[in-house]
PDB file with one MODEL, atoms N, CA, C and O in Angstrom:
MODEL        1
ATOM      1  N   MET A   1      93.495  92.128 110.560  1.00  0.00           N
ATOM      2  CA  MET A   1      92.110  92.456 110.631  1.00  0.00           C
ATOM      3  C   MET A   1      91.306  91.328 110.873  1.00  0.00           C
ATOM      4  O   MET A   1      91.718  90.195 110.626  1.00  0.00           O
ATOM      5  N   PRO A   2      90.147  91.560 111.354  1.00  0.00           N
ATOM      6  CA  PRO A   2      89.105  90.614 111.597  1.00  0.00           C
ATOM      7  C   PRO A   2      88.354  91.021 110.288  1.00  0.00           C
ATOM      8  O   PRO A   2      88.349  92.035 109.590  1.00  0.00           O
ATOM      9  N   PRO A   3      87.832  90.025 110.252  1.00  0.00           N
ATOM     10  CA  PRO A   3      86.926  89.425 108.615  1.00  0.00           C
ATOM     11  C   PRO A   3      85.990  89.958 108.546  1.00  0.00           C
ATOM     12  O   PRO A   3      85.549  89.873 107.400  1.00  0.00           O
ATOM     13  N   SER A   4      85.203  90.671 109.368  1.00  0.00           N
ATOM     14  CA  SER A   4      84.328  91.327 109.268  1.00  0.00           C
ATOM     15  C   SER A   4      84.240  92.878 109.246  1.00  0.00           C
ATOM     16  O   SER A   4      83.209  93.540 109.125  1.00  0.00           O
ATOM     17  N   LEU A   5      85.342  93.275 109.366  1.00  0.00           N
ATOM     18  CA  LEU A   5      85.497  94.714 109.515  1.00  0.00           C
ATOM     19  C   LEU A   5      85.308  95.077 107.933  1.00  0.00           C
ATOM     20  O   LEU A   5      84.149  95.447 107.746  1.00  0.00           O
ATOM     21  N   PRO A   6      86.091  95.087 106.732  1.00  0.00           N
ATOM     22  CA  PRO A   6      85.750  95.253 105.946  1.00  0.00           C
ATOM     23  C   PRO A   6      83.919  95.529 105.097  1.00  0.00           C
ATOM     24  O   PRO A   6      83.618  96.419 104.302  1.00  0.00           O
ATOM     25  N   ALA A   7      82.776  94.114 105.800  1.00  0.00           N
ATOM     26  CA  ALA A   7      81.620  94.530 105.678  1.00  0.00           C
ATOM     27  C   ALA A   7      81.289  95.310 106.430  1.00  0.00           C
ATOM     28  O   ALA A   7      80.310  95.967 106.077  1.00  0.00           O
ATOM     29  N   SER A   8      81.777  95.575 107.526  1.00  0.00           N
ATOM     30  CA  SER A   8      81.089  97.083 108.808  1.00  0.00           C
ATOM     31  C   SER A   8      81.556  98.160 107.880  1.00  0.00           C
ATOM     32  O   SER A   8      81.047  99.253 107.630  1.00  0.00           O
ATOM     33  N   LEU A   9      82.133  97.859 107.640  1.00  0.00           N
ATOM     34  CA  LEU A   9      82.617  99.746 106.717  1.00  0.00           C
ATOM     35  C   LEU A   9      81.718 100.085 105.469  1.00  0.00           C
ATOM     36  O   LEU A   9      81.246 101.076 104.911  1.00  0.00           O
ATOM     37  N   VAL A  10      81.739  98.994 105.367  1.00  0.00           N
ATOM     38  CA  VAL A  10      81.018  99.086 103.433  1.00  0.00           C
ATOM     39  C   VAL A  10      79.379  99.865 104.489  1.00  0.00           C
ATOM     40  O   VAL A  10      78.960 101.000 104.716  1.00  0.00           O
ATOM     41  N   ALA A  11      78.942  98.424 104.848  1.00  0.00           N
ATOM     42  CA  ALA A  11      77.755  98.476 105.229  1.00  0.00           C
ATOM     43  C   ALA A  11      77.077 100.195 105.874  1.00  0.00           C
ATOM     44  O   ALA A  11      76.048 100.806 105.585  1.00  0.00           O
ATOM     45  N   GLY A  12      78.469 100.584 107.034  1.00  0.00           N
ATOM     46  CA  GLY A  12      78.261 101.927 107.167  1.00  0.00           C
ATOM     47  C   GLY A  12      78.470 103.167 106.733  1.00  0.00           C
ATOM     48  O   GLY A  12      77.780 104.175 106.887  1.00  0.00           O
ATOM     49  N   LEU A  13      79.800 102.961 106.001  1.00  0.00           N
ATOM     50  CA  LEU A  13      79.639 104.505 105.183  1.00  0.00           C
ATOM     51  C   LEU A  13      79.582 104.454 103.618  1.00  0.00           C
ATOM     52  O   LEU A  13      80.091 105.332 102.922  1.00  0.00           O
ATOM     53  N   TYR A  14      78.984 103.458 103.159  1.00  0.00           N
ATOM     54  CA  TYR A  14      78.016 103.346 102.215  1.00  0.00           C
ATOM     55  C   TYR A  14      76.737 103.073 102.106  1.00  0.00           C
ATOM     56  O   TYR A  14      76.013 103.514 101.213  1.00  0.00           O
ATOM     57  N   GLY A  15      76.274 102.080 103.317  1.00  0.00           N
ATOM     58  CA  GLY A  15      74.867 101.934 103.371  1.00  0.00           C
ATOM     59  C   GLY A  15      74.592 100.135 102.992  1.00  0.00           C
ATOM     60  O   GLY A  15      73.535  99.544 103.213  1.00  0.00           O
ATOM     61  N   SER A  16      75.688  99.598 102.458  1.00  0.00           N
ATOM     62  CA  SER A  16      75.781  98.447 102.050  1.00  0.00           C
ATOM     63  C   SER A  16      75.569  98.581 100.581  1.00  0.00           C
ATOM     64  O   SER A  16      75.671  97.460 100.084  1.00  0.00           O
ATOM     65  N   CYS A  17      75.361  99.329  99.840  1.00  0.00           N
ATOM     66  CA  CYS A  17      75.686  99.988  98.112  1.00  0.00           C
ATOM     67  C   CYS A  17      74.185  99.603  97.636  1.00  0.00           C
ATOM     68  O   CYS A  17      73.993  98.969  96.598  1.00  0.00           O
ATOM     69  N   ARG A  18      73.182 100.023  98.449  1.00  0.00           N
ATOM     70  CA  ARG A  18      72.023 100.233  98.003  1.00  0.00           C
ATOM     71  C   ARG A  18      71.294 101.030  97.019  1.00  0.00           C
ATOM     72  O   ARG A  18      70.482 100.719  96.148  1.00  0.00           O
ATOM     73  N   SER A  19      71.788 102.113  97.382  1.00  0.00           N
ATOM     74  CA  SER A  19      71.704 103.235  96.221  1.00  0.00           C
ATOM     75  C   SER A  19      73.050 103.443  95.024  1.00  0.00           C
ATOM     76  O   SER A  19      74.268 103.439  95.203  1.00  0.00           O
ATOM     77  N   PRO A  20      72.238 103.614  93.789  1.00  0.00           N
ATOM     78  CA  PRO A  20      73.556 104.271  92.996  1.00  0.00           C
ATOM     79  C   PRO A  20      74.511 105.076  93.532  1.00  0.00           C
ATOM     80  O   PRO A  20      75.597 105.238  92.976  1.00  0.00           O
ATOM     81  N   ALA A  21      74.294 105.455  94.278  1.00  0.00           N
ATOM     82  CA  ALA A  21      75.161 106.815  94.779  1.00  0.00           C
ATOM     83  C   ALA A  21      75.921 105.982  95.520  1.00  0.00           C
ATOM     84  O   ALA A  21      77.136 105.967  95.323  1.00  0.00           O
ATOM     85  N   ASP A  22      75.451 105.318  96.299  1.00  0.00           N
ATOM     86  CA  ASP A  22      76.793 104.362  97.386  1.00  0.00           C
ATOM     87  C   ASP A  22      77.707 103.881  96.530  1.00  0.00           C
ATOM     88  O   ASP A  22      78.925 104.046  96.601  1.00  0.00           O
ATOM     89  N   ARG A  23      76.847 103.031  95.377  1.00  0.00           N
ATOM     90  CA  ARG A  23      78.149 102.029  94.695  1.00  0.00           C
ATOM     91  C   ARG A  23      79.000 102.567  93.849  1.00  0.00           C
ATOM     92  O   ARG A  23      79.868 101.987  93.197  1.00  0.00           O
ATOM     93  N   THR A  24      78.676 103.950  93.875  1.00  0.00           N
ATOM     94  CA  THR A  24      79.481 104.835  92.596  1.00  0.00           C
ATOM     95  C   THR A  24      80.251 104.812  93.528  1.00  0.00           C
ATOM     96  O   THR A  24      81.160 104.022  93.276  1.00  0.00           O
ATOM     97  N   ARG A  25      80.392 105.424  94.796  1.00  0.00           N
ATOM     98  CA  ARG A  25      81.325 106.121  95.478  1.00  0.00           C
ATOM     99  C   ARG A  25      82.355 104.751  96.057  1.00  0.00           C
ATOM    100  O   ARG A  25      83.559 104.966  96.197  1.00  0.00           O
ATOM    101  N   LEU A  26      81.827 103.479  96.343  1.00  0.00           N
ATOM    102  CA  LEU A  26      81.873 102.439  96.830  1.00  0.00           C
ATOM    103  C   LEU A  26      83.087 102.169  95.422  1.00  0.00           C
ATOM    104  O   LEU A  26      84.273 102.120  95.751  1.00  0.00           O
ATOM    105  N   LEU A  27      82.802 102.038  94.203  1.00  0.00           N
ATOM    106  CA  LEU A  27      83.868 101.596  93.205  1.00  0.00           C
ATOM    107  C   LEU A  27      84.586 102.596  92.790  1.00  0.00           C
ATOM    108  O   LEU A  27      85.204 102.451  91.735  1.00  0.00           O
ATOM    109  N   THR A  28      84.681 103.912  93.556  1.00  0.00           N
ATOM    110  CA  THR A  28      85.469 105.037  93.166  1.00  0.00           C
ATOM    111  C   THR A  28      86.737 104.753  94.128  1.00  0.00           C
ATOM    112  O   THR A  28      87.844 105.260  93.945  1.00  0.00           O
ATOM    113  N   VAL A  29      86.449 103.973  95.057  1.00  0.00           N
ATOM    114  CA  VAL A  29      87.092 103.678  96.443  1.00  0.00           C
ATOM    115  C   VAL A  29      88.604 102.771  95.931  1.00  0.00           C
ATOM    116  O   VAL A  29      89.806 103.034  95.970  1.00  0.00           O
ATOM    117  N   ILE A  30      87.533 101.243  95.313  1.00  0.00           N
ATOM    118  CA  ILE A  30      88.285 100.382  94.402  1.00  0.00           C
ATOM    119  C   ILE A  30      89.080 101.000  93.376  1.00  0.00           C
ATOM    120  O   ILE A  30      90.239 100.585  93.361  1.00  0.00           O
ATOM    121  N   ARG A  31      88.803 101.861  92.522  1.00  0.00           N
ATOM    122  CA  ARG A  31      89.160 102.280  91.456  1.00  0.00           C
ATOM    123  C   ARG A  31      90.731 102.835  92.493  1.00  0.00           C
ATOM    124  O   ARG A  31      91.850 102.358  92.303  1.00  0.00           O
ATOM    125  N   SER A  32      90.453 103.754  93.391  1.00  0.00           N
ATOM    126  CA  SER A  32      91.785 104.172  93.786  1.00  0.00           C
ATOM    127  C   SER A  32      92.204 103.449  94.392  1.00  0.00           C
ATOM    128  O   SER A  32      93.266 103.802  94.903  1.00  0.00           O
ATOM    129  N   LEU A  33      91.839 102.387  94.658  1.00  0.00           N
ATOM    130  CA  LEU A  33      93.163 100.786  95.753  1.00  0.00           C
ATOM    131  C   LEU A  33      93.709 100.774  94.182  1.00  0.00           C
ATOM    132  O   LEU A  33      94.843 101.134  93.867  1.00  0.00           O
ATOM    133  N   ILE A  34      92.699 100.295  93.256  1.00  0.00           N
ATOM    134  CA  ILE A  34      93.665  99.752  91.658  1.00  0.00           C
ATOM    135  C   ILE A  34      94.855 100.597  92.008  1.00  0.00           C
ATOM    136  O   ILE A  34      95.878 100.295  92.621  1.00  0.00           O
ATOM    137  N   LYS A  35      94.463 101.753  91.457  1.00  0.00           N
ATOM    138  CA  LYS A  35      95.843 103.101  90.779  1.00  0.00           C
ATOM    139  C   LYS A  35      96.693 103.326  92.021  1.00  0.00           C
ATOM    140  O   LYS A  35      97.443 104.243  91.686  1.00  0.00           O
ATOM    141  N   HIS A  36      96.973 102.996  93.236  1.00  0.00           N
ATOM    142  CA  HIS A  36      97.170 103.631  94.560  1.00  0.00           C
ATOM    143  C   HIS A  36      98.421 102.198  94.788  1.00  0.00           C
ATOM    144  O   HIS A  36      99.643 102.323  94.709  1.00  0.00           O
ATOM    145  N   GLN A  37      97.643 100.881  95.083  1.00  0.00           N
ATOM    146  CA  GLN A  37      98.595 100.241  95.572  1.00  0.00           C
ATOM    147  C   GLN A  37      98.653  98.999  94.643  1.00  0.00           C
ATOM    148  O   GLN A  37      99.410  98.076  94.943  1.00  0.00           O
ATOM    149  N   MET A  38      97.908  98.941  93.563  1.00  0.00           N
ATOM    150  CA  MET A  38      98.199  97.918  92.372  1.00  0.00           C
ATOM    151  C   MET A  38      99.016  98.125  91.564  1.00  0.00           C
ATOM    152  O   MET A  38      99.707  97.175  91.197  1.00  0.00           O
ATOM    153  N   ALA A  39      99.198  99.241  91.085  1.00  0.00           N
ATOM    154  CA  ALA A  39      99.492 100.126  89.895  1.00  0.00           C
ATOM    155  C   ALA A  39     101.018  99.862  90.278  1.00  0.00           C
ATOM    156  O   ALA A  39     101.795  99.133  89.662  1.00  0.00           O
ATOM    157  N   THR A  40     101.327 100.731  91.613  1.00  0.00           N
ATOM    158  CA  THR A  40     102.797 100.844  92.039  1.00  0.00           C
ATOM    159  C   THR A  40     103.203  99.541  92.530  1.00  0.00           C
ATOM    160  O   THR A  40     104.368  99.563  92.928  1.00  0.00           O
ATOM    161  N   SER A  41     102.620  98.382  92.639  1.00  0.00           N
ATOM    162  CA  SER A  41     103.790  97.110  92.838  1.00  0.00           C
ATOM    163  C   SER A  41     104.120  96.765  91.462  1.00  0.00           C
ATOM    164  O   SER A  41     103.680  97.179  90.390  1.00  0.00           O
ATOM    165  N   SER A  42     105.102  95.809  91.793  1.00  0.00           N
ATOM    166  CA  SER A  42     105.951  95.510  91.020  1.00  0.00           C
ATOM    167  C   SER A  42     105.410  93.705  91.064  1.00  0.00           C
ATOM    168  O   SER A  42     105.977  92.896  90.330  1.00  0.00           O
ATOM    169  N   ASP A  43     104.632  93.407  91.713  1.00  0.00           N
ATOM    170  CA  ASP A  43     103.640  92.131  91.594  1.00  0.00           C
ATOM    171  C   ASP A  43     102.629  91.947  92.292  1.00  0.00           C
ATOM    172  O   ASP A  43     102.412  91.606  93.454  1.00  0.00           O
ATOM    173  N   PRO A  44     102.030  92.227  91.403  1.00  0.00           N
ATOM    174  CA  PRO A  44     100.390  93.095  92.020  1.00  0.00           C
ATOM    175  C   PRO A  44      99.873  90.863  92.660  1.00  0.00           C
ATOM    176  O   PRO A  44      99.056  90.619  93.548  1.00  0.00           O
ATOM    177  N   ARG A  45     100.483  90.003  92.035  1.00  0.00           N
ATOM    178  CA  ARG A  45      99.265  88.820  92.376  1.00  0.00           C
ATOM    179  C   ARG A  45     100.013  88.274  93.939  1.00  0.00           C
ATOM    180  O   ARG A  45      99.570  87.378  94.658  1.00  0.00           O
ATOM    181  N   LYS A  46     101.098  89.003  94.154  1.00  0.00           N
ATOM    182  CA  LYS A  46     101.866  88.681  95.443  1.00  0.00           C
ATOM    183  C   LYS A  46     101.077  89.515  96.431  1.00  0.00           C
ATOM    184  O   LYS A  46     100.635  88.915  97.411  1.00  0.00           O
ATOM    185  N   LEU A  47     100.794  91.037  96.295  1.00  0.00           N
ATOM    186  CA  LEU A  47     100.014  91.475  96.985  1.00  0.00           C
ATOM    187  C   LEU A  47      98.678  91.273  97.736  1.00  0.00           C
ATOM    188  O   LEU A  47      98.256  91.491  98.872  1.00  0.00           O
ATOM    189  N   ILE A  48      97.927  90.447  95.890  1.00  0.00           N
ATOM    190  CA  ILE A  48      96.856  89.826  96.564  1.00  0.00           C
ATOM    191  C   ILE A  48      96.545  88.775  97.307  1.00  0.00           C
ATOM    192  O   ILE A  48      95.531  88.552  97.968  1.00  0.00           O
ATOM    193  N   ARG A  49      97.548  88.121  97.135  1.00  0.00           N
ATOM    194  CA  ARG A  49      97.564  86.792  97.493  1.00  0.00           C
ATOM    195  C   ARG A  49      97.909  86.886  99.391  1.00  0.00           C
ATOM    196  O   ARG A  49      97.384  86.248 100.303  1.00  0.00           O
ATOM    197  N   THR A  50      99.077  88.034  99.431  1.00  0.00           N
ATOM    198  CA  THR A  50      99.538  87.824 100.548  1.00  0.00           C
ATOM    199  C   THR A  50      98.699  88.594 101.973  1.00  0.00           C
ATOM    200  O   THR A  50      99.097  88.515 103.136  1.00  0.00           O
ATOM    201  N   ASN A  51      97.283  89.434 101.429  1.00  0.00           N
ATOM    202  CA  ASN A  51      96.445  89.802 102.060  1.00  0.00           C
ATOM    203  C   ASN A  51      96.858  90.891 102.691  1.00  0.00           C
ATOM    204  O   ASN A  51      96.533  91.224 103.830  1.00  0.00           O
ATOM    205  N   LYS A  52      97.899  91.711 101.636  1.00  0.00           N
ATOM    206  CA  LYS A  52      98.790  92.820 102.323  1.00  0.00           C
ATOM    207  C   LYS A  52      98.148  94.288 101.970  1.00  0.00           C
ATOM    208  O   LYS A  52      98.608  95.343 102.406  1.00  0.00           O
ATOM    209  N   CYS A  53      97.016  94.181 101.115  1.00  0.00           N
ATOM    210  CA  CYS A  53      96.213  95.417 101.314  1.00  0.00           C
ATOM    211  C   CYS A  53      94.442  95.412 100.740  1.00  0.00           C
ATOM    212  O   CYS A  53      93.918  94.337 100.446  1.00  0.00           O
ATOM    213  N   ALA A  54      93.879  96.366 100.667  1.00  0.00           N
ATOM    214  CA  ALA A  54      92.893  96.016 101.375  1.00  0.00           C
ATOM    215  C   ALA A  54      91.864  95.860 100.051  1.00  0.00           C
ATOM    216  O   ALA A  54      90.696  95.485 100.152  1.00  0.00           O
ATOM    217  N   LEU A  55      92.477  96.194  98.889  1.00  0.00           N
ATOM    218  CA  LEU A  55      91.258  95.441  97.904  1.00  0.00           C
ATOM    219  C   LEU A  55      90.689  94.737  97.548  1.00  0.00           C
ATOM    220  O   LEU A  55      89.534  94.702  97.124  1.00  0.00           O
ATOM    221  N   PRO A  56      92.088  93.470  97.782  1.00  0.00           N
ATOM    222  CA  PRO A  56      90.803  91.839  97.491  1.00  0.00           C
ATOM    223  C   PRO A  56      89.290  91.838  98.569  1.00  0.00           C
ATOM    224  O   PRO A  56      88.168  91.412  98.294  1.00  0.00           O
ATOM    225  N   SER A  57      89.861  92.573 100.017  1.00  0.00           N
ATOM    226  CA  SER A  57      88.419  92.483 101.098  1.00  0.00           C
ATOM    227  C   SER A  57      87.434  93.607 100.976  1.00  0.00           C
ATOM    228  O   SER A  57      86.563  93.533 101.842  1.00  0.00           O
ATOM    229  N   LEU A  58      87.323  94.517 100.249  1.00  0.00           N
ATOM    230  CA  LEU A  58      86.562  95.373  99.799  1.00  0.00           C
ATOM    231  C   LEU A  58      85.750  94.556  98.166  1.00  0.00           C
ATOM    232  O   LEU A  58      84.584  94.228  97.946  1.00  0.00           O
ATOM    233  N   TYR A  59      87.180  94.459  97.180  1.00  0.00           N
ATOM    234  CA  TYR A  59      85.688  94.451  96.009  1.00  0.00           C
ATOM    235  C   TYR A  59      85.147  92.919  96.511  1.00  0.00           C
ATOM    236  O   TYR A  59      84.420  92.459  95.630  1.00  0.00           O
ATOM    237  N   ALA A  60      85.242  92.273  97.315  1.00  0.00           N
ATOM    238  CA  ALA A  60      84.789  90.429  97.883  1.00  0.00           C
ATOM    239  C   ALA A  60      83.371  91.347  98.250  1.00  0.00           C
ATOM    240  O   ALA A  60      82.420  91.267  97.472  1.00  0.00           O
ATOM    241  N   VAL A  61      83.278  92.233  99.493  1.00  0.00           N
ATOM    242  CA  VAL A  61      82.220  92.665 100.039  1.00  0.00           C
ATOM    243  C   VAL A  61      81.404  93.145  99.072  1.00  0.00           C
ATOM    244  O   VAL A  61      80.182  93.075  99.201  1.00  0.00           O
ATOM    245  N   PHE A  62      82.169  93.856  97.657  1.00  0.00           N
ATOM    246  CA  PHE A  62      81.043  94.861  96.746  1.00  0.00           C
ATOM    247  C   PHE A  62      80.514  93.392  95.803  1.00  0.00           C
ATOM    248  O   PHE A  62      79.407  93.379  95.265  1.00  0.00           O
ATOM    249  N   ARG A  63      81.669  91.975  95.693  1.00  0.00           N
ATOM    250  CA  ARG A  63      80.666  91.334  94.962  1.00  0.00           C
ATOM    251  C   ARG A  63      79.818  90.547  95.540  1.00  0.00           C
ATOM    252  O   ARG A  63      78.735  90.434  94.965  1.00  0.00           O
ATOM    253  N   ASP A  64      79.950  90.054  96.354  1.00  0.00           N
ATOM    254  CA  ASP A  64      78.935  89.469  97.806  1.00  0.00           C
ATOM    255  C   ASP A  64      77.556  90.092  98.245  1.00  0.00           C
ATOM    256  O   ASP A  64      76.512  89.588  98.659  1.00  0.00           O
ATOM    257  N   GLY A  65      78.003  91.525  97.966  1.00  0.00           N
ATOM    258  CA  GLY A  65      76.864  91.671  98.378  1.00  0.00           C
ATOM    259  C   GLY A  65      75.943  92.643  97.379  1.00  0.00           C
ATOM    260  O   GLY A  65      75.012  93.277  97.875  1.00  0.00           O
ATOM    261  N   HIS A  66      76.119  92.696  96.532  1.00  0.00           N
ATOM    262  CA  HIS A  66      75.482  93.466  95.084  1.00  0.00           C
ATOM    263  C   HIS A  66      75.182  92.340  93.983  1.00  0.00           C
ATOM    264  O   HIS A  66      75.992  92.094  93.089  1.00  0.00           O
ATOM    265  N   THR A  67      73.790  91.586  94.136  1.00  0.00           N
ATOM    266  CA  THR A  67      73.170  90.612  93.010  1.00  0.00           C
ATOM    267  C   THR A  67      73.670  90.839  91.905  1.00  0.00           C
ATOM    268  O   THR A  67      74.364  89.902  91.512  1.00  0.00           O
ATOM    269  N   PRO A  68      73.581  92.185  90.835  1.00  0.00           N
ATOM    270  CA  PRO A  68      73.762  92.189  89.636  1.00  0.00           C
ATOM    271  C   PRO A  68      75.615  91.942  89.151  1.00  0.00           C
ATOM    272  O   PRO A  68      75.995  91.609  88.029  1.00  0.00           O
ATOM    273  N   ALA A  69      76.439  92.199  90.266  1.00  0.00           N
ATOM    274  CA  ALA A  69      77.814  91.741  89.881  1.00  0.00           C
ATOM    275  C   ALA A  69      78.302  90.533  89.987  1.00  0.00           C
ATOM    276  O   ALA A  69      79.128  90.074  89.198  1.00  0.00           O
ATOM    277  N   ARG A  70      77.777  89.853  91.079  1.00  0.00           N
ATOM    278  CA  ARG A  70      77.342  88.693  91.191  1.00  0.00           C
ATOM    279  C   ARG A  70      77.253  87.680  90.009  1.00  0.00           C
ATOM    280  O   ARG A  70      78.065  86.834  89.632  1.00  0.00           O
ATOM    281  N   GLN A  71      75.655  88.121  89.398  1.00  0.00           N
ATOM    282  CA  GLN A  71      75.067  87.733  88.006  1.00  0.00           C
ATOM    283  C   GLN A  71      76.320  87.527  87.054  1.00  0.00           C
ATOM    284  O   GLN A  71      76.902  86.647  86.420  1.00  0.00           O
ATOM    285  N   PHE A  72      76.382  89.022  87.377  1.00  0.00           N
ATOM    286  CA  PHE A  72      77.802  89.155  85.774  1.00  0.00           C
ATOM    287  C   PHE A  72      78.958  88.184  85.786  1.00  0.00           C
ATOM    288  O   PHE A  72      79.422  87.722  84.743  1.00  0.00           O
ATOM    289  N   LEU A  73      79.549  87.795  87.342  1.00  0.00           N
ATOM    290  CA  LEU A  73      80.492  87.339  87.225  1.00  0.00           C
ATOM    291  C   LEU A  73      80.179  86.282  86.694  1.00  0.00           C
ATOM    292  O   LEU A  73      80.695  85.956  85.625  1.00  0.00           O
ATOM    293  N   ILE A  74      79.108  85.376  87.428  1.00  0.00           N
ATOM    294  CA  ILE A  74      78.469  83.612  87.621  1.00  0.00           C
ATOM    295  C   ILE A  74      78.263  83.610  85.575  1.00  0.00           C
ATOM    296  O   ILE A  74      78.304  82.470  85.112  1.00  0.00           O
ATOM    297  N   ALA A  75      78.098  84.576  84.680  1.00  0.00           N
ATOM    298  CA  ALA A  75      77.531  84.264  83.822  1.00  0.00           C
ATOM    299  C   ALA A  75      79.030  84.391  82.392  1.00  0.00           C
ATOM    300  O   ALA A  75      79.376  83.629  81.490  1.00  0.00           O
ATOM    301  N   ALA A  76      79.530  85.756  82.872  1.00  0.00           N
ATOM    302  CA  ALA A  76      80.748  85.781  82.342  1.00  0.00           C
ATOM    303  C   ALA A  76      81.578  84.286  82.299  1.00  0.00           C
ATOM    304  O   ALA A  76      81.701  83.591  81.291  1.00  0.00           O
ATOM    305  N   LEU A  77      82.091  83.988  83.601  1.00  0.00           N
ATOM    306  CA  LEU A  77      82.960  82.827  83.915  1.00  0.00           C
ATOM    307  C   LEU A  77      81.978  81.766  83.718  1.00  0.00           C
ATOM    308  O   LEU A  77      82.191  80.893  84.560  1.00  0.00           O
ATOM    309  N   GLN A  78      81.085  81.497  83.035  1.00  0.00           N
ATOM    310  CA  GLN A  78      80.655  80.166  83.313  1.00  0.00           C
ATOM    311  C   GLN A  78      81.294  79.184  82.283  1.00  0.00           C
ATOM    312  O   GLN A  78      81.669  78.077  82.670  1.00  0.00           O
ATOM    313  N   ALA A  79      81.429  79.574  80.948  1.00  0.00           N
ATOM    314  CA  ALA A  79      81.918  79.111  79.809  1.00  0.00           C
ATOM    315  C   ALA A  79      83.365  78.615  79.522  1.00  0.00           C
ATOM    316  O   ALA A  79      83.740  77.734  78.748  1.00  0.00           O
ATOM    317  N   PRO A  80      84.151  79.510  80.450  1.00  0.00           N
ATOM    318  CA  PRO A  80      85.523  79.157  80.898  1.00  0.00           C
ATOM    319  C   PRO A  80      86.056  78.125  81.387  1.00  0.00           C
ATOM    320  O   PRO A  80      86.898  77.257  81.162  1.00  0.00           O
ATOM    321  N   VAL A  81      84.932  78.659  82.506  1.00  0.00           N
ATOM    322  CA  VAL A  81      85.119  77.302  83.622  1.00  0.00           C
ATOM    323  C   VAL A  81      84.474  75.601  83.246  1.00  0.00           C
ATOM    324  O   VAL A  81      84.898  74.480  83.526  1.00  0.00           O
ATOM    325  N   MET A  82      83.823  75.869  82.837  1.00  0.00           N
ATOM    326  CA  MET A  82      83.077  74.725  81.732  1.00  0.00           C
ATOM    327  C   MET A  82      84.285  74.030  80.810  1.00  0.00           C
ATOM    328  O   MET A  82      84.690  72.875  80.949  1.00  0.00           O
ATOM    329  N   ALA A  83      84.746  74.970  79.873  1.00  0.00           N
ATOM    330  CA  ALA A  83      86.126  74.584  79.165  1.00  0.00           C
ATOM    331  C   ALA A  83      86.913  73.964  79.771  1.00  0.00           C
ATOM    332  O   ALA A  83      87.220  72.845  79.360  1.00  0.00           O
ATOM    333  N   VAL A  84      87.419  74.425  80.796  1.00  0.00           N
ATOM    334  CA  VAL A  84      88.366  73.688  81.296  1.00  0.00           C
ATOM    335  C   VAL A  84      87.729  72.293  81.790  1.00  0.00           C
ATOM    336  O   VAL A  84      88.149  71.326  81.153  1.00  0.00           O
ATOM    337  N   LEU A  85      86.976  72.060  82.607  1.00  0.00           N
ATOM    338  CA  LEU A  85      86.402  70.617  82.978  1.00  0.00           C
ATOM    339  C   LEU A  85      85.999  70.037  82.108  1.00  0.00           C
ATOM    340  O   LEU A  85      85.531  68.911  82.281  1.00  0.00           O
TER     341      LEU A  85
ENDMDL
END
């Protein structure tokens, strides 16, 4: 799969998640992928690491393109990362 394909699909189908309705629809798709791909897998980490499912690429497009989600992740993970360092 070309690396730009997930971003192109999200931009075309969900308008790059600019409106709340588009964000809700994309999050519904991500939830469905979790339910059908991750929950049925015996080893979900292996599934993500080997890039054999659509979830990581779609979530990355959402995370990178949605500023509030990115800011939340930075704020939530700053203290644990600094504690490790």
